[in-house]
C-alpha positions in Angstrom: 14.4 115.5 -15.2 17.6 117.2 -15.9 20.5 115.4 -14.3 22.9 113.6 -16.6 22.3 110.3 -14.8 18.5 110.6 -15.0 16.9 111.3 -18.3 13.3 111.0 -19.3 13.3 108.6 -22.2 9.9 109.4 -23.5 8.9 112.5 -25.6 6.1 113.4 -23.2 6.3 116.7 -21.6 6.1 117.4 -17.9 2.6 118.8 -17.2 4.0 121.8 -15.4 3.4 120.6 -11.8 0.9 118.3 -10.2 -2.0 119.0 -8.0 -1.8 117.4 -4.5 -4.8 115.2 -5.4 -2.6 113.3 -7.9 -0.7 110.4 -6.6 2.9 109.8 -7.7 4.5 106.3 -7.8 8.1 105.4 -8.6 8.6 101.8 -9.7 12.2 100.6 -9.9 12.8 97.7 -12.2 9.6 98.5 -14.1 11.2 97.4 -17.4 11.0 93.8 -16.1 8.0 91.5 -15.4 7.3 92.1 -11.7 8.1 95.8 -11.8 6.1 96.2 -15.0 3.1 94.5 -13.4 3.4 96.8 -10.4 3.6 99.9 -12.7 0.5 98.7 -14.5 -1.5 98.1 -11.3 -0.5 101.5 -9.9 -1.4 103.3 -13.1 -4.8 101.6 -13.0 -5.2 102.8 -9.4 -4.8 106.3 -10.7 -1.1 107.0 -9.9 1.2 109.0 -12.2 3.8 106.3 -12.7 7.5 106.9 -13.1 8.6 103.8 -14.9 12.3 103.1 -14.1 14.6 101.3 -16.4 18.4 100.9 -16.7 19.4 98.1 -19.0 15.8 97.8 -20.2 15.3 101.4 -21.4 13.3 100.4 -24.5 11.0 98.2 -22.3 10.5 101.0 -19.8 9.7 103.5 -22.6 7.4 101.0 -24.3 5.5 100.4 -21.0 5.2 104.1 -20.3 3.9 104.7 -23.9 1.4 101.8 -23.6 0.1 103.1 -20.2 -0.3 106.6 -21.7 -2.1 105.1 -24.7 -4.5 103.5 -22.2 -5.2 106.9 -20.7 -2.9 106.8 -17.8 -0.1 109.2 -16.9 3.3 107.5 -17.1 6.9 108.6 -17.7 10.0 106.5 -18.3 13.1 107.4 -16.3 16.7 106.1 -16.4 18.9 105.5 -13.4 21.7 103.1 -12.6 20.7 101.7 -9.2 24.2 100.3 -8.7 25.5 103.9 -8.6 24.5 105.7 -5.4 25.2 109.1 -7.1 22.8 108.2 -9.9 20.1 107.1 -7.4 20.6 110.4 -5.5 20.2 112.4 -8.7 17.1 110.5 -9.7 15.5 111.1 -6.3 16.5 114.7 -6.3 15.0 115.2 -9.8 11.8 113.3 -9.0 11.3 115.5 -6.0 12.1 118.6 -8.0 9.5 117.8 -10.6 6.8 116.0 -8.5 7.5 117.3 -5.0 6.7 114.0 -3.4 6.3 110.2 -3.9 3.2 108.5 -2.7 4.1 105.0 -3.6 7.6 103.4 -4.0 7.8 99.9 -5.4 11.4 98.6 -5.3 11.3 95.8 -7.9 14.7 96.1 -9.5 17.1 93.2 -9.1 20.0 91.6 -10.9 21.7 88.2 -10.5 24.8 86.4 -11.4 24.6 83.2 -13.3 27.2 80.8 -12.1 28.9 79.7 -8.9 29.5 82.2 -6.1 33.2 81.3 -6.0 33.4 82.5 -9.7 32.0 85.9 -9.0 34.3 88.9 -9.2 34.3 91.6 -6.5 32.7 94.0 -9.1 29.9 91.5 -9.9 29.2 91.0 -6.1 29.1 94.7 -5.5 26.8 95.3 -8.4 24.3 92.6 -7.2 24.4 93.9 -3.7 24.1 97.5 -4.7 21.0 96.9 -6.9 19.4 94.2 -4.8 20.1 95.5 -1.3 21.7 99.0 -1.1 19.2 100.6 -3.4 16.4 99.8 -1.0 18.0 102.0 1.6 19.3 104.7 -0.8 16.0 105.3 -2.6 14.0 105.1 0.5 16.3 107.4 2.5 16.4 110.0 -0.3 12.7 110.1 -0.8 11.4 109.7 2.7 11.6 113.4 3.5 8.9 114.0 0.9 6.6 111.1 1.7 3.1 111.9 2.5 1.5 110.3 5.6 -0.2 107.8 3.2 3.0 106.8 1.4 3.2 103.1 0.6 6.5 101.3 0.2 6.6 97.8 -1.2 9.7 95.6 -1.7 
């Protein structure tokens, strides 16, 4: 992946294109518990897993490395889901490298600790952008390349 906002964070090389028999999964929030478990399950089902991380880059890379050590194909990617341009760049680069996404697991989420009345506008926008808007942005950008069997899970 080549965009400034989307960088592979592992040292593994792209395998030079994928056969159509291979299944590609993008898991947002894979650096956390729920997303990580989804990435593991998809890898064990035979998917090439794109392990998304933003604040948890080290965790995403560690998970991708562990999955590869177990014999699966996994690659860690970075994207700021609160930034629609970053999401668009990630989707564009995923499609340029893999040509499609067969499974999309939207597991990313952030929260604000404290009272709603204490939230700033910027905090509110960040929570809504990651937890709500990204579902639309990622899905909308990737749906043109979905196969008929594409699975989307929230």
